[in-house]
ROROKE-896474 format. One record per residue (C-alpha): x, y, z. Coordinates in steps of 0.5 Angstrom, whole numbers, padded with zeros to 4 digits, always signed. Each point is the difference from the previous one (the first is absolute). Layout:
# ROROKE-896474
XYZ/...
***
This chain:
# ROROKE-896474
+0001+0022-0037/+0006+0000-0005/+0005-0005-0002/+0005+0004+0003/-0004+0001+0007/-0001-0008+0000/+0008-0001-0001/+0001+0005+0005/-0004-0003+0005/+0003-0007-0002/+0007+0003+0001/-0002+0003+0007/-0003-0007+0002/+0007-0003-0003/+0004+0004+0005/-0004-0001+0006/+0001-0008-0001/+0007+0001-0001/+0001+0004+0006/-0004-0006+0004/+0004-0005-0004/+0006+0003+0003/-0002+0001+0007/-0002-0007+0000/+0007-0002-0003/+0005+0005+0004/-0004+0002+0006/+0003-0003+0006/-0006+0001+0004/-0005-0003-0005/+0005-0006+0000/+0000-0002+0007/-0002-0007+0001/-0003+0000-0007/+0000-0007-0003/+0005+0001-0006/-0003-0004-0005/-0007+0004+0001/+0004+0006+0000/+0004-0002-0007/-0007-0002-0003/-0003+0007+0002/+0006+0004-0003/+0000-0004-0007/-0008+0001+0000/+0001+0007+0001/+0005+0000-0006/-0004-0004-0005/-0006+0005+0002/+0005+0006-0002/+0002-0003-0006/-0007-0001-0002/-0002+0007+0001/+0006+0003-0003/-0002-0004-0007/-0007+0003+0001/+0003+0007+0001/+0004-0001-0006/-0006-0003-0004/-0005+0006+0002/+0005+0005-0002/+0002-0003-0007/-0007+0000-0002/-0001+0007+0001/+0007+0004-0002/-0004+0007+0000/-0003-0002+0007/-0001+0007+0002/-0005+0001-0005/-0003-0007+0002/-0008+0000+0003/-0002-0007-0001/-0002-0003+0007/+0004-0007+0002/-0007-0003-0001/+0000+0002-0007/+0007-0002-0002/-0001-0007+0003/-0007-0001-0004/+0003+0002-0007/+0001-0006-0005/+0007+0002-0001/+0002-0002+0007/-0003-0007+0001/+0005-0002+0005/+0000+0007+0004/-0006-0003+0005/+0003-0006+0001/+0007+0003+0002/-0003+0005+0005/-0004-0006+0003/+0007-0003+0001/+0003+0006+0003/-0006+0000+0005/+0001-0007+0002/+0008+0000+0001/-0001+0006+0004/-0005-0003+0004/+0004-0006+0001/+0006+0004+0002/-0004+0004+0005/-0003-0006+0003/+0007-0002+0001/+0002+0006+0004/-0006-0001+0004/+0002-0007+0002/+0007+0003+0002/-0003+0005+0004/-0004-0005+0004/+0006-0004+0001/+0003+0007+0004/-0007+0001+0003/+0001-0007+0003/+0007+0001+0002/-0001+0006+0004/-0002+0002+0007/+0000+0007+0000/-0007+0003-0001/+0002+0006-0003/+0004-0004-0006/-0006-0005+0000/-0005+0005-0002/+0004+0004-0005/+0001-0007-0003/-0007-0002+0000/-0002+0007-0003/+0005-0001-0006/-0002-0007-0001/-0008+0002+0000/+0002+0006-0005/+0004-0005-0005/-0005-0005+0000/-0006+0005-0002/+0005+0002-0006/+0001-0007-0002/-0007-0002+0001/-0001+0006-0005/+0005-0003-0005/-0004-0007+0001/-0006+0003-0002/+0002+0004-0006/+0004-0007-0003/-0007-0003+0001/-0005+0005-0002/-0003+0000-0007/+0000+0007+0000/+0007+0003+0001/-0003+0007+0002/-0005-0003+0005/+0001-0004+0006/-0005-0004+0004/+0000+0004+0006/-0005-0004+0004/+0005-0006-0001/+0006+0004+0002/-0003+0003+0006/-0002-0007+0003/+0007-0002-0001/+0004+0006+0002/-0005+0000+0007/+0002-0007+0001/+0007+0001-0001/+0001+0006+0004/-0004-0004+0006/+0005-0006+0000/+0005+0005+0001/-0002+0003+0006/-0005-0006+0003/+0005-0004+0004/-0002+0004+0006/-0007+0001-0002/-0003-0007-0001/-0007+0001+0003/-0001+0006-0005/-0005-0002-0006/+0001+0003-0007/-0007+0001-0004/-0001+0002-0007/-0006+0004-0003/+0003+0001-0007/-0004+0001-0007/+0003-0005-0005/+0003+0002-0006/+0002+0008+0002/+0005+0002-0006/+0005+0005+0002/+0005+0004-0004/+0007-0003+0001/+0003+0007+0002/-0005+0000+0006/+0001-0007+0002/+0007+0001+0004/-0002+0007+0003/-0007-0003+0002/+0004-0007+0002/+0004+0004+0005/-0005+0004+0003/-0004-0007+0001/+0007-0003+0003/+0001+0006+0005/-0008+0000+0002/+0001-0007+0002/+0007+0000+0003/-0002+0006+0004/-0007-0003+0002/+0004-0007+0003/+0005+0004+0003/-0004+0005+0004/-0007-0002-0001/+0000-0006+0005/+0005+0003+0006/-0006-0001+0005/-0003-0006-0003/+0004-0006-0003/-0007-0002-0003/-0004+0003-0006/-0002+0000-0007/+0003+0004-0006/-0004+0001-0006/+0002+0002-0007/-0005+0002-0005/+0000+0003-0007/-0006+0003-0003/-0003+0004-0005/-0001+0007+0003/-0003+0004-0006/+0000+0000-0007/+0007+0001-0001/+0003-0002+0007/+0002-0006+0004/+0001+0000+0007/+0005-0004+0004/-0001-0001+0007/+0004-0003+0006/-0005-0001+0006/+0003-0001+0007/-0004-0003+0005/+0005+0000+0006/+0002+0006+0004/-0003+0006-0002/+0003+0007-0002/-0003+0007+0003/-0006+0002-0003/+0001+0006-0005/+0007-0003-0002/+0003+0004-0006/+0005-0004-0004/+0003+0006-0003/+0004+0004+0005/+0004-0006+0002/+0006-0002+0003/+0000-0007-0002/+0004-0001-0006/-0004-0006-0002/-0006+0005-0001/+0004+0005-0003/+0002-0005-0005/-0008-0002-0001/-0002+0008-0001/+0006+0001-0005/-0002-0007-0004/-0007+0002+0000/+0001+0007-0003/+0004-0004-0005/-0005-0004-0002/-0005+0006+0000/-0004-0003+0005/-0003+0002+0007/+0001-0003+0007/-0006-0001+0005/+0000-0002+0007/-0006-0003+0004/+0002-0001+0008/-0006-0003+0004/-0001-0007+0002/+0005-0002-0005/+0006+0004-0004/-0001+0001-0007/+0005+0003-0005/-0003+0001-0007/+0004+0002-0007/-0005+0002-0005/+0003+0001-0007/-0001-0001-0008/+0003-0007-0002/+0001+0001-0007/+0004+0007-0001/+0007+0000+0000/+0004+0002+0007/+0001+0008+0000/
***
């Protein structure tokens, strides 16, 4: 990734944050029944993040005036002695973005509690869990000793608990269990797509896997699949799906998203349907996303 490409990605992130800030600040629907002081604080924090990202974008461009010909990776740039503060600066960006996203998640949580419409509630919960998983990535990167690798084991554990808590209100008797190999490292480019896959599989299992029974167990597992691949799986011990179920030609928007993200990380999706239902994603953790 060239410096120019990094700068363009930061510009895109700034644009998304600016849009989010403006929607929170000016959208009358989003402002309904919200605490004014919390809303103001969220807007201020988002503005701070935008300013930090703008400075970062400018610094990256300045370090490479001929960015079209640049071939150095971001990790190589940060490792050079000529930029001793680069890594600290980038960690600060991750930390601030994480804080901003957590505030937005809290804002959505307030809206979830204030609505009685089940459709609106589900939409808010879906967005809340997706924002939380991105916040978790930035938290992991801000604390990671290596900015080019994320401890995926810790990320999966934290994300699963976060998503479970979003949907667990009416499913108190469902047990969440983990079978996770420790210290599985994943390239940052693959963490968000893999996290979104996990988010969709957990939320779909909670919404559709326990319709006929209010009790059951969900198992999140992370293991080695081969010399260069890992396997991330969600097992539902509640309701069963039909034997021979094919997740590829599907009308489910959630599974369509899962299939798209699996292709993005160069992986494959496998489904096991017998006395339990297991969705397994197998992929190379250390190569960048396609």
